[in-house]
C-alpha positions, -999 to +999 in steps of 0.1 A: +339+180-460+305+193-470+292+157-470+304+151-434+289+184-422+256+174-436+255+144-413+258+165-382+225+171-364+212+206-366+210+226-334+172+225-336+171+187-336+193+184-305+177+178-271+172+210-253+177+198-218+187+167-198+150+161-191+146+154-229+167+123-225+142+108-201+117+081-210+083+097-218+068+072-194+089+086-165+083+122-175+046+115-173+046+102-138+038+127-111+058+128-079+043+111-048+015+133-035+023+121+000+060+127-001+056+161-018+033+172+010+055+159+038+086+175+024+070+207+038+068+192+073+106+187+076+110+225+077+086+231+105+087+227+143+061+214+167+042+196+139+021+165+148+023+142+119-006+119+110+006+113+076+032+086+068+018+051+071+044+038+095+041+022+130+054+043+158+066+010+175+102-001+173+108-035+158+109-059+189+144-065+203+145-102+197+138-096+160+166-070+158+188-094+177+182-121+151+196-098+124+226-089+146+233-125+153+232-134+116+259-107+111+280-119+140+280-155+126+291-144+092+258-147+073+265-120+048+261-139+015+234-140-012+204-163-005+184-182-030+168-157-054+134-167-041+145-162-005+158-185+023+139-218+022+132-217+059+116-182+056+095-193+027+084-223+047+075-201+076+055-178+053+036-208+039+028-221+074+017-186+086-007-180+057-022-215+061-026-211+099-039-175+099-058-171+066-065-207+054-047-205+021-021-231+012+011-225-008+041-247-016+071-228-003+093-244-029+077-228-060+048-207-049+064-182-026+090-155-034+106-131-008+109-095-021+123-062-011+091-050+006+056-055-006+062-027-031+087-048-051+062-077-051+035-055-067+060-041-092+072-077-101+036-089-105+026-061-128+057-063-149+052-101-152+016-097-163+013-065-184+015-064-222+013-029-238-022-015-236-036-040-210-061-023-187-055-027-150-086-022-128-079-004-095-106+004-069-100+039-055-093+056-032-062+035-030-025+033-023-009+058-046+017+036-062-006+013-082-014+036-111+022+049-116+037+013-115+010+002-140+019+031-164+056+024-161+049-013-170+031-002-202-004-008-189-034+015-186-047+021-150-085+022-148-099+036-116-131+023-100-146+046-075-158+033-041-179+053-016-181+060+021-218+050+021-206+015+013-177+015+037-154+020+006-161-016-004-157-027-040-191-035-055-196-061-083-217-037-104-190-011-103-164-037-113-185-049-141-190-014-155-153-008-157-144-040-176-136-039-213-120-064-237-086-050-227-091-056-189-066-081-176-057-075-139-077-064-109-056-049-080-072-052-046-061-036-013-081-047+017-079-037+045-076-005+026-050+022+025-063+050+028-098+043+040-095+015+065-123-004+046-125-042+046-142-069+026-159-099+042-165-134+028-200-123+016-185-091+000-159-112-019-184-137-033-199-115-061-164-101-069-150-136-073-178-144-097-170-113-119-133-122-118-141-157-130-166-147-157-142-121-171-110-142-169-091-117-147-059-121-127-060-105-093-031-089-074-043-088-038-023-065-016-029-078+019-001-059+037-027-048+064-043-083+068-033-086+104-048-052+113-085-058+115-108-049+143-139-070+153-136-094+124-109-117+109-093-108+076-106-129+046-079-134+019-093-131-016-069-160-025-089-182+000-122-177-019-134-207-039-116-210-072-095-178-067-062-192-055-047-198-090-061-165-102-045-145-074-011-132-066-012-126-028+012-098-018+021-090+018+051-083+041+063-074+075+063-036+075+029-028+090+019-056+114+054-064+126+067-027+128+095-035+102+091-008+076+128+000+072+137-037+069+120-038+034+108-074+037+078-085+016+066-116-002+043-128-030+025-161-033+007-175-063+006-201-091+039-215-100+039-200-135+032-166-122+058-168-094+084-182-118+079-152-141+082-127-112+114-146-101+130-140-135+126-102-131+137-103-095+169-122-104+179-095-129+171-066-107+178-071-070+191-107-070+176-114-035+164-097-004+191-089+022+200-120+042+201-103+076+166-089+071+154-124+061+166-138+094+148-110+112+116-118+093+119-155+102+123-146+139+092-124+137+071-152+123+084-178+147+084-158+179+069-124+173+032-130+171+024-120+206+041-086+201+021-082+169-011-088+186-003-063+213+004-037+187-029-044+170-048-039+203-030-005+207-041+005+172-076-005+180-077+017+211-064+046+190-088+039+162-118+043+186-103+076+200-098+091+166-131+082+150-150+095+181-128+126+180-135+135+144-173+129+149-173+151+180-155+178+159-184+176+134-165+158+106-183+128+091-160+097+095-169+062+084-156+036+109-124+020+096-124-017+103-088-023+092-053-009+087-044+022+108-060+051+089-091+073+094-105+090+064-128+117+076-148+140+052-138+176+053-165+186+027-186+204+053-158+230+058-162+242+022-124+236+016-109+211-009-088+183+005-056+202-006-068+235+009-078+218+042-045+199+045-024+229+036-041+253+060-042+227+087-004+225+085+001+262+082-024+273+109-026+243+133+008+225+129-009+192+121+001+172+090-022+149+072-026+138+036-052+153+013-075+126+001-074+136-036-039+121-040-055+086-036-076+088-067-113+087-074-135+093-043-106+108-023-115+145-028-132+159+002-114+136+026-083+136+047-061+106+054-050+105+091-028+077+104-034+068+140-001+048+142+012+073+167+008+079+204-024+086+222-008+118+235-001+130+199-036+119+187-053+138+215-034+170+209-039+167+171-077+163+176-077+194+198-059+214+172-080+201+143-112+209+163-101+245+168-091+248+132-124+235+119-143+258+142-123+287+128-129+277+092-167+274+097-168+308+114-152+322+083-180+308+062 
């Protein structure tokens, strides 16, 4: 009996709470800075929200109808793990036609549950413990947490407003170590609206080649450029096989809730991602795939009209911030403005919190987006001109009040 009792764990060695059962990796991940802030919005009335990166347009009716028709005709089964062949073919044709990059739909394209799953699959397929993942910042907030959850080490590379928040070759070189393996790119940029041109990409491609890096290029905002055409990093000379191109339908086609994304790349990389995809989600929902196919085949005119509306709003917002007295670089892509609030003397967090409390306008403090974000505010202009005009009026009054306090 004494021997059996000795085998029992002592009270001091037992876990003290349910949280102690969690993976240390998960415990170390901070909740989303965007979602945490906007949980506050749900409790308030008369708030104008410039925060969540979601089009205010409804998915075009014929796209919705394609999903309805697929249900009416009994298309409720699994598809191929990689996605419907006809959708993969349409994606390949679209990328070739619009961005001059060629992929074989049979083995170089995978349909995913949103672009976020594609990024997750790519990182999990590539990362070995301790690998360093290079991430230009400010950036989409998920890259670093997904990297950490995959066992990698995120390494931020600061970009600057004076450069249009472009990634510079010298900054990339300075961040590279013998453990560097993957470079994550997001242009057009969330949160800054910065873009990269062909000439901007050339020195980056040279550094990638010289240092034997793999690139994950998140091009979810590729269609949303103003005054110039998007240049895919995968289309740069010698970069296709080194690049996993990630995109989807959420932003340009107003299909956020459909959760439709895709990734394209070298057959070995896509095959590795497909193995993980098979064991986690099996395949993307068939009715959403039919909707995405309809969007590519017959929805390009609506997409172009939405882009023109964003461009009109972009000009309104940038001029509005500058008239208020806030420095704002001109975003040439995506649907975000990233004005500086440093002149008010408030931190990003203080400005955003007080703007919500005192002016009923919700925007995202720039510090949640990593290096270079402090002192800025991310404002989405994917909302109506009426809302934007009223929001700018409220922000102007608030900034005047804050500067009077100083």
